[in-house]
All heavy atoms as a GROMACS GRO file, in nm:
protein
  612
    1MET      N    1   7.850  14.289   9.342
    1MET     CA    2   7.711  14.256   9.323
    1MET      C    3   7.626  14.365   9.386
    1MET      O    4   7.644  14.401   9.501
    1MET     CB    5   7.684  14.119   9.388
    1MET     CG    6   7.560  14.058   9.342
    1MET     SD    7   7.536  13.881   9.377
    1MET     CE    8   7.626  13.846   9.520
    2ASP      N    9   7.536  14.420   9.311
    2ASP     CA   10   7.449  14.527   9.358
    2ASP      C   11   7.340  14.469   9.447
    2ASP      O   12   7.276  14.370   9.414
    2ASP     CB   13   7.389  14.598   9.237
    2ASP     CG   14   7.312  14.722   9.276
    2ASP    OD1   15   7.332  14.771   9.389
    2ASP    OD2   16   7.232  14.771   9.194
    3THR      N   17   7.313  14.532   9.561
    3THR     CA   18   7.214  14.479   9.656
    3THR      C   19   7.073  14.529   9.629
    3THR      O   20   6.980  14.484   9.692
    3THR     CB   21   7.252  14.517   9.799
    3THR    OG1   22   7.259  14.660   9.809
    3THR    CG2   23   7.385  14.456   9.838
    4HIS      N   24   7.055  14.619   9.532
    4HIS     CA   25   6.922  14.676   9.505
    4HIS      C   26   6.856  14.613   9.383
    4HIS      O   27   6.764  14.669   9.326
    4HIS     CB   28   6.932  14.827   9.484
    4HIS     CG   29   6.985  14.898   9.604
    4HIS    ND1   30   6.919  14.903   9.724
    4HIS    CD2   31   7.101  14.965   9.623
    4HIS    CE1   32   6.989  14.970   9.811
    4HIS    NE2   33   7.102  15.010   9.753
    5ARG      N   34   6.900  14.497   9.342
    5ARG     CA   35   6.839  14.431   9.227
    5ARG      C   36   6.827  14.282   9.257
    5ARG      O   37   6.879  14.232   9.356
    5ARG     CB   38   6.921  14.453   9.100
    5ARG     CG   39   7.059  14.392   9.105
    5ARG     CD   40   7.135  14.418   8.975
    5ARG     NE   41   7.267  14.361   8.981
    5ARG     CZ   42   7.299  14.236   8.948
    5ARG    NH1   43   7.205  14.154   8.905
    5ARG    NH2   44   7.422  14.192   8.958
    6TYR      N   45   6.756  14.214   9.170
    6TYR     CA   46   6.741  14.070   9.186
    6TYR      C   47   6.870  13.999   9.145
    6TYR      O   48   6.943  14.046   9.059
    6TYR     CB   49   6.625  14.017   9.101
    6TYR     CG   50   6.491  14.059   9.153
    6TYR    CD1   51   6.414  14.152   9.085
    6TYR    CD2   52   6.441  14.005   9.271
    6TYR    CE1   53   6.290  14.191   9.133
    6TYR    CE2   54   6.317  14.044   9.319
    6TYR     CZ   55   6.243  14.137   9.250
    6TYR     OH   56   6.122  14.176   9.298
    7ILE      N   57   6.893  13.885   9.205
    7ILE     CA   58   7.011  13.805   9.173
    7ILE      C   59   6.972  13.700   9.071
    7ILE      O   60   6.870  13.631   9.086
    7ILE     CB   61   7.065  13.736   9.299
    7ILE    CG1   62   7.105  13.841   9.402
    7ILE    CG2   63   7.184  13.649   9.266
    7ILE    CD1   64   7.145  13.781   9.535
    8SER      N   65   7.052  13.686   8.970
    8SER     CA   66   7.022  13.589   8.864
    8SER      C   67   7.060  13.449   8.912
    8SER      O   68   7.143  13.432   9.000
    8SER     CB   69   7.099  13.624   8.736
    8SER     OG   70   7.236  13.603   8.756
    9PRO      N   71   6.999  13.348   8.852
    9PRO     CA   72   7.034  13.210   8.889
    9PRO      C   73   7.182  13.177   8.863
    9PRO      O   74   7.243  13.100   8.936
    9PRO     CB   75   6.943  13.124   8.802
    9PRO     CG   76   6.830  13.213   8.768
    9PRO     CD   77   6.885  13.351   8.762
   10GLU      N   78   7.241  13.239   8.761
   10GLU     CA   79   7.382  13.215   8.732
   10GLU      C   80   7.470  13.269   8.844
   10GLU      O   81   7.571  13.207   8.882
   10GLU     CB   82   7.422  13.277   8.598
   10GLU     CG   83   7.362  13.210   8.477
   10GLU     CD   84   7.219  13.256   8.450
   10GLU    OE1   85   7.180  13.363   8.501
   10GLU    OE2   86   7.146  13.183   8.382
   11GLU      N   87   7.434  13.384   8.899
   11GLU     CA   88   7.512  13.442   9.009
   11GLU      C   89   7.500  13.356   9.135
   11GLU      O   90   7.599  13.336   9.206
   11GLU     CB   91   7.466  13.584   9.038
   11GLU     CG   92   7.501  13.683   8.930
   11GLU     CD   93   7.440  13.819   8.956
   11GLU    OE1   94   7.340  13.830   9.029
   11GLU    OE2   95   7.495  13.917   8.902
   12VAL      N   96   7.383  13.303   9.160
   12VAL     CA   97   7.363  13.214   9.274
   12VAL      C   98   7.444  13.086   9.255
   12VAL      O   99   7.511  13.038   9.346
   12VAL     CB  100   7.214  13.182   9.294
   12VAL    CG1  101   7.194  13.077   9.401
   12VAL    CG2  102   7.137  13.308   9.328
   13ARG      N  103   7.440  13.031   9.135
   13ARG     CA  104   7.515  12.909   9.104
   13ARG      C  105   7.665  12.932   9.122
   13ARG      O  106   7.735  12.849   9.180
   13ARG     CB  107   7.483  12.863   8.963
   13ARG     CG  108   7.535  12.726   8.930
   13ARG     CD  109   7.493  12.681   8.789
   13ARG     NE  110   7.348  12.679   8.772
   13ARG     CZ  111   7.280  12.757   8.686
   13ARG    NH1  112   7.343  12.841   8.608
   13ARG    NH2  113   7.149  12.749   8.677
   14ASP      N  114   7.715  13.044   9.072
   14ASP     CA  115   7.858  13.075   9.087
   14ASP      C  116   7.897  13.093   9.234
   14ASP      O  117   8.003  13.046   9.277
   14ASP     CB  118   7.894  13.201   9.009
   14ASP     CG  119   7.887  13.180   8.859
   14ASP    OD1  120   7.895  13.063   8.815
   14ASP    OD2  121   7.873  13.281   8.786
   15ALA      N  122   7.811  13.160   9.310
   15ALA     CA  123   7.841  13.181   9.452
   15ALA      C  124   7.841  13.048   9.528
   15ALA      O  125   7.930  13.024   9.611
   15ALA     CB  126   7.739  13.277   9.513
   16LEU      N  127   7.746  12.959   9.499
   16LEU     CA  128   7.742  12.829   9.565
   16LEU      C  129   7.862  12.742   9.525
   16LEU      O  130   7.917  12.670   9.608
   16LEU     CB  131   7.612  12.757   9.532
   16LEU     CG  132   7.488  12.810   9.604
   16LEU    CD1  133   7.364  12.742   9.551
   16LEU    CD2  134   7.500  12.790   9.753
   17GLN      N  135   7.903  12.749   9.399
   17GLN     CA  136   8.020  12.672   9.357
   17GLN      C  137   8.146  12.721   9.428
   17GLN      O  138   8.231  12.641   9.466
   17GLN     CB  139   8.039  12.682   9.206
   17GLN     CG  140   7.942  12.597   9.128
   17GLN     CD  141   7.957  12.613   8.979
   17GLN    OE1  142   8.030  12.700   8.930
   17GLN    NE2  143   7.886  12.529   8.904
   18GLN      N  144   8.159  12.850   9.449
   18GLN     CA  145   8.275  12.902   9.522
   18GLN      C  146   8.274  12.859   9.667
   18GLN      O  147   8.377  12.826   9.724
   18GLN     CB  148   8.280  13.054   9.513
   18GLN     CG  149   8.318  13.106   9.378
   18GLN     CD  150   8.313  13.257   9.370
   18GLN    OE1  151   8.271  13.324   9.465
   18GLN    NE2  152   8.356  13.312   9.258
   19ILE      N  153   8.156  12.855   9.727
   19ILE     CA  154   8.146  12.812   9.867
   19ILE      C  155   8.180  12.664   9.880
   19ILE      O  156   8.261  12.625   9.965
   19ILE     CB  157   8.005  12.840   9.922
   19ILE    CG1  158   7.985  12.990   9.938
   19ILE    CG2  159   7.984  12.769  10.055
   19ILE    CD1  160   7.843  13.029   9.971
   20TYR      N  161   8.121  12.580   9.795
   20TYR     CA  162   8.142  12.436   9.806
   20TYR      C  163   8.278  12.392   9.755
   20TYR      O  164   8.325  12.285   9.790
   20TYR     CB  165   8.031  12.359   9.734
   20TYR     CG  166   7.903  12.358   9.812
   20TYR    CD1  167   7.789  12.418   9.763
   20TYR    CD2  168   7.897  12.297   9.936
   20TYR    CE1  169   7.672  12.417   9.835
   20TYR    CE2  170   7.781  12.295  10.009
   20TYR     CZ  171   7.668  12.355   9.958
   20TYR     OH  172   7.554  12.354  10.030
   21ARG      N  173   8.342  12.471   9.671
   21ARG     CA  174   8.475  12.436   9.622
   21ARG      C  175   8.576  12.439   9.736
   21ARG      O  176   8.669  12.358   9.741
   21ARG     CB  177   8.517  12.533   9.514
   21ARG     CG  178   8.647  12.496   9.446
   21ARG     CD  179   8.680  12.591   9.333
   21ARG     NE  180   8.573  12.594   9.234
   21ARG     CZ  181   8.531  12.704   9.174
   21ARG    NH1  182   8.584  12.819   9.202
   21ARG    NH2  183   8.434  12.698   9.086
   22ASN      N  184   8.559  12.527   9.831
   22ASN     CA  185   8.652  12.539   9.943
   22ASN      C  186   8.619  12.447  10.059
   22ASN      O  187   8.698  12.435  10.152
   22ASN     CB  188   8.654  12.684   9.993
   22ASN     CG  189   8.704  12.779   9.886
   22ASN    OD1  190   8.784  12.742   9.802
   22ASN    ND2  191   8.656  12.902   9.889
   23ASP      N  192   8.504  12.382  10.057
   23ASP     CA  193   8.463  12.293  10.166
   23ASP      C  194   8.524  12.156  10.146
   23ASP      O  195   8.504  12.091  10.043
   23ASP     CB  196   8.311  12.284  10.169
   23ASP     CG  197   8.260  12.211  10.290
   23ASP    OD1  198   8.336  12.194  10.386
   23ASP    OD2  199   8.141  12.170  10.288
   24SER      N  200   8.600  12.110  10.244
   24SER     CA  201   8.669  11.981  10.230
   24SER      C  202   8.572  11.863  10.241
   24SER      O  203   8.599  11.756  10.188
   24SER     CB  204   8.778  11.968  10.335
   24SER     OG  205   8.722  11.965  10.464
   25GLU      N  206   8.461  11.878  10.311
   25GLU     CA  207   8.366  11.768  10.326
   25GLU      C  208   8.286  11.742  10.200
   25GLU      O  209   8.236  11.633  10.180
   25GLU     CB  210   8.272  11.796  10.442
   25GLU     CG  211   8.340  11.791  10.577
   25GLU     CD  212   8.244  11.817  10.690
   25GLU    OE1  213   8.125  11.842  10.664
   25GLU    OE2  214   8.289  11.813  10.805
   26SER      N  215   8.272  11.841  10.113
   26SER     CA  216   8.196  11.820   9.991
   26SER      C  217   8.281  11.761   9.879
   26SER      O  218   8.229  11.715   9.779
   26SER     CB  219   8.133  11.951   9.944
   26SER     OG  220   8.233  12.043   9.908
   27ASN      N  221   8.412  11.760   9.895
   27ASN     CA  222   8.501  11.700   9.797
   27ASN      C  223   8.512  11.550   9.829
   27ASN      O  224   8.559  11.512   9.936
   27ASN     CB  225   8.639  11.767   9.804
   27ASN     CG  226   8.731  11.722   9.694
   27ASN    OD1  227   8.702  11.625   9.624
   27ASN    ND2  228   8.841  11.792   9.678
   28LEU      N  229   8.470  11.466   9.736
   28LEU     CA  230   8.465  11.322   9.760
   28LEU      C  231   8.603  11.263   9.784
   28LEU      O  232   8.622  11.182   9.874
   28LEU     CB  233   8.396  11.252   9.643
   28LEU     CG  234   8.380  11.102   9.655
   28LEU    CD1  235   8.292  11.068   9.775
   28LEU    CD2  236   8.322  11.044   9.529
   29ARG      N  237   8.701  11.303   9.706
   29ARG     CA  238   8.837  11.248   9.720
   29ARG      C  239   8.896  11.285   9.856
   29ARG      O  240   8.953  11.199   9.924
   29ARG     CB  241   8.925  11.301   9.608
   29ARG     CG  242   9.066  11.247   9.613
   29ARG     CD  243   9.148  11.298   9.494
   29ARG     NE  244   9.279  11.244   9.494
   29ARG     CZ  245   9.385  11.304   9.548
   29ARG    NH1  246   9.371  11.421   9.604
   29ARG    NH2  247   9.503  11.248   9.544
   30THR      N  248   8.882  11.409   9.897
   30THR     CA  249   8.936  11.453  10.026
   30THR      C  250   8.865  11.384  10.141
   30THR      O  251   8.930  11.340  10.237
   30THR     CB  252   8.921  11.606  10.039
   30THR    OG1  253   8.980  11.668   9.926
   30THR    CG2  254   8.990  11.656  10.164
   31ALA      N  255   8.734  11.371  10.132
   31ALA     CA  256   8.658  11.305  10.238
   31ALA      C  257   8.694  11.157  10.249
   31ALA      O  258   8.706  11.103  10.359
   31ALA     CB  259   8.508  11.322  10.214
   32LEU      N  260   8.714  11.091  10.135
   32LEU     CA  261   8.751  10.949  10.137
   32LEU      C  262   8.891  10.930  10.195
   32LEU      O  263   8.912  10.841  10.278
   32LEU     CB  264   8.744  10.891   9.995
   32LEU     CG  265   8.775  10.743   9.982
   32LEU    CD1  266   8.670  10.662  10.057
   32LEU    CD2  267   8.780  10.703   9.838
   33LEU      N  268   8.987  11.012  10.154
   33LEU     CA  269   9.121  11.001  10.210
   33LEU      C  270   9.123  11.030  10.359
   33LEU      O  271   9.196  10.967  10.435
   33LEU     CB  272   9.217  11.097  10.137
   33LEU     CG  273   9.264  11.053  10.000
   33LEU    CD1  274   9.350  11.161   9.937
   33LEU    CD2  275   9.341  10.924  10.009
   34GLU      N  276   9.042  11.124  10.402
   34GLU     CA  277   9.035  11.156  10.544
   34GLU      C  278   8.972  11.042  10.624
   34GLU      O  279   9.012  11.015  10.737
   34GLU     CB  280   8.954  11.284  10.564
   34GLU     CG  281   8.953  11.336  10.704
   34GLU     CD  282   8.880  11.468  10.715
   34GLU    OE1  283   8.904  11.556  10.631
   34GLU    OE2  284   8.797  11.480  10.807
   35SER      N  285   8.876  10.972  10.565
   35SER     CA  286   8.809  10.866  10.638
   35SER      C  287   8.895  10.740  10.652
   35SER      O  288   8.880  10.667  10.749
   35SER     CB  289   8.676  10.831  10.572
   35SER     OG  290   8.699  10.772  10.447
   36ILE      N  291   8.984  10.713  10.556
   36ILE     CA  292   9.067  10.593  10.566
   36ILE      C  293   9.206  10.622  10.621
   36ILE      O  294   9.286  10.530  10.636
   36ILE     CB  295   9.079  10.522  10.430
   36ILE    CG1  296   9.152  10.608  10.328
   36ILE    CG2  297   8.945  10.476  10.380
   36ILE    CD1  298   9.186  10.536  10.201
   37SER      N  299   9.236  10.747  10.651
   37SER     CA  300   9.370  10.779  10.701
   37SER      C  301   9.379  10.753  10.851
   37SER      O  302   9.279  10.740  10.921
   37SER     CB  303   9.405  10.924  10.671
   37SER     OG  304   9.321  11.010  10.744
   38ASP      N  305   9.502  10.745  10.899
   38ASP     CA  306   9.529  10.722  11.040
   38ASP      C  307   9.485  10.844  11.120
   38ASP      O  308   9.513  10.958  11.083
   38ASP     CB  309   9.679  10.697  11.059
   38ASP     CG  310   9.713  10.649  11.198
   38ASP    OD1  311   9.621  10.621  11.275
   38ASP    OD2  312   9.833  10.639  11.228
   39GLU      N  313   9.414  10.822  11.231
   39GLU     CA  314   9.362  10.933  11.309
   39GLU      C  315   9.471  11.008  11.385
   39GLU      O  316   9.464  11.129  11.401
   39GLU     CB  317   9.256  10.885  11.409
   39GLU     CG  318   9.128  10.837  11.346
   39GLU     CD  319   9.134  10.692  11.304
   39GLU    OE1  320   9.225  10.620  11.352
   39GLU    OE2  321   9.050  10.651  11.225
   40LEU      N  322   9.573  10.937  11.432
   40LEU     CA  323   9.676  11.001  11.512
   40LEU      C  324   9.778  11.075  11.428
   40LEU      O  325   9.821  11.184  11.464
   40LEU     CB  326   9.747  10.896  11.599
   40LEU     CG  327   9.657  10.825  11.701
   40LEU    CD1  328   9.736  10.720  11.775
   40LEU    CD2  329   9.599  10.925  11.798
   41LYS      N  330   9.820  11.017  11.318
   41LYS     CA  331   9.920  11.080  11.232
   41LYS      C  332   9.883  11.054  11.087
   41LYS      O  333   9.933  10.961  11.024
   41LYS     CB  334  10.057  11.020  11.265
   41LYS     CG  335  10.172  11.103  11.217
   41LYS     CD  336  10.302  11.050  11.273
   41LYS     CE  337  10.415  11.139  11.232
   41LYS     NZ  338  10.543  11.088  11.278
   42PRO      N  339   9.794  11.135  11.028
   42PRO     CA  340   9.742  11.106  10.894
   42PRO      C  341   9.844  11.124  10.782
   42PRO      O  342   9.829  11.065  10.677
   42PRO     CB  343   9.626  11.203  10.878
   42PRO     CG  344   9.652  11.311  10.974
   42PRO     CD  345   9.731  11.252  11.086
   43ILE      N  346   9.951  11.202  10.805
   43ILE     CA  347  10.050  11.226  10.700
   43ILE      C  348  10.187  11.189  10.754
   43ILE      O  349  10.225  11.229  10.864
   43ILE     CB  350  10.047  11.373  10.655
   43ILE    CG1  351   9.910  11.406  10.596
   43ILE    CG2  352  10.156  11.401  10.555
   43ILE    CD1  353   9.890  11.550  10.561
   44ASP      N  354  10.264  11.111  10.678
   44ASP     CA  355  10.396  11.069  10.724
   44ASP      C  356  10.500  11.178  10.697
   44ASP      O  357  10.467  11.289  10.656
   44ASP     CB  358  10.436  10.936  10.661
   44ASP     CG  359  10.451  10.942  10.510
   44ASP    OD1  360  10.428  11.049  10.453
   44ASP    OD2  361  10.488  10.839  10.451
   45ALA      N  362  10.627  11.148  10.723
   45ALA     CA  363  10.734  11.246  10.710
   45ALA      C  364  10.755  11.291  10.566
   45ALA      O  365  10.801  11.402  10.541
   45ALA     CB  366  10.864  11.189  10.766
   46LYS      N  367  10.720  11.208  10.469
   46LYS     CA  368  10.739  11.243  10.328
   46LYS      C  369  10.618  11.314  10.269
   46LYS      O  370  10.616  11.348  10.152
   46LYS     CB  371  10.769  11.118  10.246
   46LYS     CG  372  10.901  11.053  10.282
   46LYS     CD  373  10.927  10.934  10.195
   46LYS     CE  374  11.061  10.870  10.233
   46LYS     NZ  375  11.089  10.752  10.150
   47GLY      N  376  10.513  11.335  10.349
   47GLY     CA  377  10.395  11.406  10.302
   47GLY      C  378  10.290  11.319  10.239
   47GLY      O  379  10.195  11.368  10.180
   48ARG      N  380  10.304  11.187  10.250
   48ARG     CA  381  10.205  11.096  10.194
   48ARG      C  382  10.102  11.058  10.299
   48ARG      O  383  10.128  11.063  10.419
   48ARG     CB  384  10.274  10.970  10.142
   48ARG     CG  385  10.364  10.998  10.023
   48ARG     CD  386  10.427  10.873   9.974
   48ARG     NE  387  10.517  10.824  10.080
   48ARG     CZ  388  10.610  10.733  10.061
   48ARG    NH1  389  10.626  10.679   9.943
   48ARG    NH2  390  10.687  10.695  10.159
   49CYS      N  391   9.987  11.018  10.252
   49CYS     CA  392   9.877  10.979  10.341
   49CYS      C  393   9.904  10.840  10.397
   49CYS      O  394   9.936  10.748  10.324
   49CYS     CB  395   9.746  10.981  10.264
   49CYS     SG  396   9.603  10.942  10.363
   50ARG      N  397   9.888  10.827  10.530
   50ARG     CA  398   9.906  10.696  10.594
   50ARG      C  399   9.770  10.632  10.616
   50ARG      O  400   9.679  10.694  10.669
   50ARG     CB  401   9.972  10.714  10.730
   50ARG     CG  402  10.116  10.756  10.722
   50ARG     CD  403  10.175  10.771  10.857
   50ARG     NE  404  10.158  10.647  10.934
   50ARG     CZ  405  10.203  10.630  11.055
   50ARG    NH1  406  10.263  10.727  11.118
   50ARG    NH2  407  10.186  10.516  11.118
   51PRO      N  408   9.754  10.505  10.576
   51PRO     CA  409   9.626  10.438  10.598
   51PRO      C  410   9.608  10.401  10.745
   51PRO      O  411   9.704  10.391  10.821
   51PRO     CB  412   9.634  10.314  10.511
   51PRO     CG  413   9.779  10.288  10.497
   51PRO     CD  414   9.847  10.421  10.502
   52SER      N  415   9.487  10.381  10.782
   52SER     CA  416   9.454  10.342  10.918
   52SER      C  417   9.506  10.202  10.946
   52SER      O  418   9.495  10.113  10.862
   52SER     CB  419   9.302  10.345  10.937
   52SER     OG  420   9.267  10.292  11.061
   53PRO      N  421   9.564  10.177  11.065
   53PRO     CA  422   9.612  10.042  11.096
   53PRO      C  423   9.500   9.938  11.096
   53PRO      O  424   9.521   9.824  11.058
   53PRO     CB  425   9.671  10.057  11.236
   53PRO     CG  426   9.700  10.200  11.253
   53PRO     CD  427   9.601  10.272  11.168
   54LEU      N  428   9.381   9.978  11.135
   54LEU     CA  429   9.267   9.887  11.132
   54LEU      C  430   9.233   9.847  10.988
   54LEU      O  431   9.204   9.731  10.960
   54LEU     CB  432   9.147   9.950  11.200
   54LEU     CG  433   9.021   9.865  11.208
   54LEU    CD1  434   9.048   9.740  11.290
   54LEU    CD2  435   8.908   9.945  11.267
   55LEU      N  436   9.241   9.942  10.897
   55LEU     CA  437   9.214   9.914  10.757
   55LEU      C  438   9.319   9.819  10.700
   55LEU      O  439   9.286   9.725  10.626
   55LEU     CB  440   9.211  10.044  10.677
   55LEU     CG  441   9.172  10.034  10.532
   55LEU    CD1  442   9.026   9.991  10.520
   55LEU    CD2  443   9.193  10.166  10.463
   56VAL      N  444   9.445   9.838  10.735
   56VAL     CA  445   9.552   9.749  10.689
   56VAL      C  446   9.532   9.609  10.746
   56VAL      O  447   9.546   9.508  10.675
   56VAL     CB  448   9.690   9.805  10.728
   56VAL    CG1  449   9.801   9.706  10.698
   56VAL    CG2  450   9.716   9.937  10.657
   57LEU      N  451   9.496   9.599  10.873
   57LEU     CA  452   9.472   9.469  10.935
   57LEU      C  453   9.354   9.396  10.870
   57LEU      O  454   9.362   9.275  10.843
   57LEU     CB  455   9.447   9.487  11.085
   57LEU     CG  456   9.425   9.361  11.167
   57LEU    CD1  457   9.552   9.277  11.168
   57LEU    CD2  458   9.383   9.397  11.308
   58LEU      N  459   9.247   9.467  10.843
   58LEU     CA  460   9.132   9.404  10.777
   58LEU      C  461   9.167   9.359  10.636
   58LEU      O  462   9.123   9.252  10.591
   58LEU     CB  463   9.014   9.502  10.774
   58LEU     CG  464   8.946   9.526  10.907
   58LEU    CD1  465   8.840   9.634  10.892
   58LEU    CD2  466   8.884   9.399  10.960
   59PHE      N  467   9.249   9.436  10.564
   59PHE     CA  468   9.291   9.396  10.430
   59PHE      C  469   9.377   9.270  10.435
   59PHE      O  470   9.358   9.178  10.354
   59PHE     CB  471   9.368   9.510  10.363
   59PHE     CG  472   9.419   9.475  10.227
   59PHE    CD1  473   9.333   9.466  10.119
   59PHE    CD2  474   9.554   9.451  10.207
   59PHE    CE1  475   9.380   9.432   9.994
   59PHE    CE2  476   9.602   9.418  10.083
   59PHE     CZ  477   9.515   9.408   9.975
   60LEU      N  478   9.469   9.263  10.529
   60LEU     CA  479   9.553   9.143  10.542
   60LEU      C  480   9.471   9.020  10.581
   60LEU      O  481   9.494   8.911  10.531
   60LEU     CB  482   9.664   9.168  10.644
   60LEU     CG  483   9.772   9.266  10.601
   60LEU    CD1  484   9.870   9.289  10.715
   60LEU    CD2  485   9.844   9.218  10.478
   61LEU      N  486   9.374   9.038  10.670
   61LEU     CA  487   9.287   8.928  10.709
   61LEU      C  488   9.204   8.880  10.590
   61LEU      O  489   9.187   8.759  10.571
   61LEU     CB  490   9.196   8.972  10.824
   61LEU     CG  491   9.104   8.866  10.881
   61LEU    CD1  492   9.185   8.755  10.946
   61LEU    CD2  493   9.010   8.927  10.981
   62LEU      N  494   9.157   8.972  10.509
   62LEU     CA  495   9.082   8.935  10.390
   62LEU      C  496   9.170   8.859  10.292
   62LEU      O  497   9.126   8.759  10.232
   62LEU     CB  498   9.024   9.060  10.323
   62LEU     CG  499   8.940   9.036  10.199
   62LEU    CD1  500   8.810   8.966  10.237
   62LEU    CD2  501   8.913   9.167  10.130
   63CYS      N  502   9.296   8.900  10.276
   63CYS     CA  503   9.389   8.829  10.188
   63CYS      C  504   9.417   8.688  10.239
   63CYS      O  505   9.422   8.592  10.160
   63CYS     CB  506   9.520   8.907  10.176
   63CYS     SG  507   9.506   9.055  10.076
   64VAL      N  508   9.432   8.672  10.370
   64VAL     CA  509   9.455   8.539  10.428
   64VAL      C  510   9.333   8.450  10.406
   64VAL      O  511   9.346   8.334  10.367
   64VAL     CB  512   9.491   8.550  10.577
   64VAL    CG1  513   9.486   8.415  10.645
   64VAL    CG2  514   9.628   8.614  10.594
   65LEU      N  515   9.215   8.504  10.429
   65LEU     CA  516   9.093   8.425  10.408
   65LEU      C  517   9.076   8.387  10.262
   65LEU      O  518   9.037   8.274  10.231
   65LEU     CB  519   8.971   8.502  10.457
   65LEU     CG  520   8.958   8.517  10.608
   65LEU    CD1  521   8.840   8.605  10.642
   65LEU    CD2  522   8.945   8.381  10.674
   66ALA      N  523   9.107   8.477  10.170
   66ALA     CA  524   9.099   8.444  10.027
   66ALA      C  525   9.202   8.338   9.992
   66ALA      O  526   9.174   8.247   9.912
   66ALA     CB  527   9.119   8.570   9.944
   67GLY      N  528   9.322   8.347  10.049
   67GLY     CA  529   9.424   8.246  10.024
   67GLY      C  530   9.385   8.109  10.074
   67GLY      O  531   9.406   8.008  10.007
   68VAL      N  532   9.327   8.102  10.193
   68VAL     CA  533   9.281   7.975  10.249
   68VAL      C  534   9.169   7.918  10.163
   68VAL      O  535   9.166   7.797  10.134
   68VAL     CB  536   9.236   7.994  10.395
   68VAL    CG1  537   9.161   7.872  10.445
   68VAL    CG2  538   9.355   8.024  10.484
   69PHE      N  539   9.078   8.003  10.119
   69PHE     CA  540   8.969   7.956  10.034
   69PHE      C  541   9.022   7.900   9.902
   69PHE      O  542   8.980   7.793   9.858
   69PHE     CB  543   8.870   8.071  10.007
   69PHE     CG  544   8.763   8.034   9.910
   69PHE    CD1  545   8.658   7.952   9.949
   69PHE    CD2  546   8.767   8.080   9.779
   69PHE    CE1  547   8.558   7.917   9.859
   69PHE    CE2  548   8.669   8.046   9.689
   69PHE     CZ  549   8.563   7.964   9.729
   70ILE      N  550   9.114   7.971   9.841
   70ILE     CA  551   9.170   7.926   9.713
   70ILE      C  552   9.250   7.796   9.733
   70ILE      O  553   9.242   7.704   9.651
   70ILE     CB  554   9.256   8.036   9.649
   70ILE    CG1  555   9.164   8.149   9.602
   70ILE    CG2  556   9.339   7.984   9.534
   70ILE    CD1  557   9.237   8.272   9.554
   71TYR      N  558   9.325   7.786   9.842
   71TYR     CA  559   9.404   7.666   9.868
   71TYR      C  560   9.314   7.542   9.882
   71TYR      O  561   9.341   7.439   9.824
   71TYR     CB  562   9.489   7.684   9.993
   71TYR     CG  563   9.564   7.559  10.030
   71TYR    CD1  564   9.678   7.523   9.960
   71TYR    CD2  565   9.521   7.477  10.135
   71TYR    CE1  566   9.747   7.406   9.992
   71TYR    CE2  567   9.589   7.363  10.168
   71TYR     CZ  568   9.703   7.328  10.096
   71TYR     OH  569   9.772   7.214  10.128
   72PHE      N  570   9.208   7.554   9.960
   72PHE     CA  571   9.123   7.438   9.983
   72PHE      C  572   9.027   7.411   9.869
   72PHE      O  573   8.975   7.300   9.856
   72PHE     CB  574   9.046   7.451  10.114
   72PHE     CG  575   9.132   7.425  10.234
   72PHE    CD1  576   9.164   7.527  10.323
   72PHE    CD2  577   9.183   7.298  10.259
   72PHE    CE1  578   9.243   7.503  10.433
   72PHE    CE2  579   9.262   7.273  10.368
   72PHE     CZ  580   9.294   7.376  10.457
   73SER      N  581   8.996   7.509   9.787
   73SER     CA  582   8.905   7.483   9.676
   73SER      C  583   8.978   7.439   9.550
   73SER      O  584   8.924   7.361   9.472
   73SER     CB  585   8.820   7.607   9.646
   73SER     OG  586   8.905   7.712   9.602
   74VAL      N  587   9.100   7.484   9.527
   74VAL     CA  588   9.171   7.451   9.404
   74VAL      C  589   9.295   7.366   9.432
   74VAL      O  590   9.314   7.260   9.371
   74VAL     CB  591   9.213   7.580   9.327
   74VAL    CG1  592   9.296   7.546   9.205
   74VAL    CG2  593   9.093   7.662   9.290
   75GLY      N  594   9.380   7.411   9.524
   75GLY     CA  595   9.509   7.347   9.540
   75GLY      C  596   9.515   7.238   9.643
   75GLY      O  597   9.615   7.168   9.652
   76GLY      N  598   9.414   7.213   9.720
   76GLY     CA  599   9.419   7.115   9.825
   76GLY      C  600   9.391   6.972   9.782
   76GLY      O  601   9.391   6.882   9.862
   77ARG      N  602   9.367   6.947   9.658
   77ARG     CA  603   9.329   6.813   9.612
   77ARG      C  604   9.447   6.726   9.587
   77ARG      O  605   9.546   6.746   9.539
   77ARG     CB  606   9.246   6.824   9.486
   77ARG     CG  607   9.116   6.891   9.512
   77ARG     CD  608   9.036   6.904   9.387
   77ARG     NE  609   8.918   6.984   9.416
   77ARG     CZ  610   8.826   7.007   9.330
   77ARG    NH1  611   8.834   6.959   9.209
   77ARG    NH2  612   8.721   7.078   9.361
   0.00000   0.00000   0.00000
């Protein structure tokens, strides 16, 4: 890129896309996986992402509450 001329909008757009493509925080999938992964050991021995224990506990609690609700509203009669 020549420094003695004006930069076109396409060149600016390409440069910004290259910068943001390498940024892990701007990638939604990477940021979401990082936020729900375990803080101490985010990747297991097989290379898969491990979920946070708190997230697993909240999911199980939600399943138990949904089961109790369904039992008493439909099956408890």
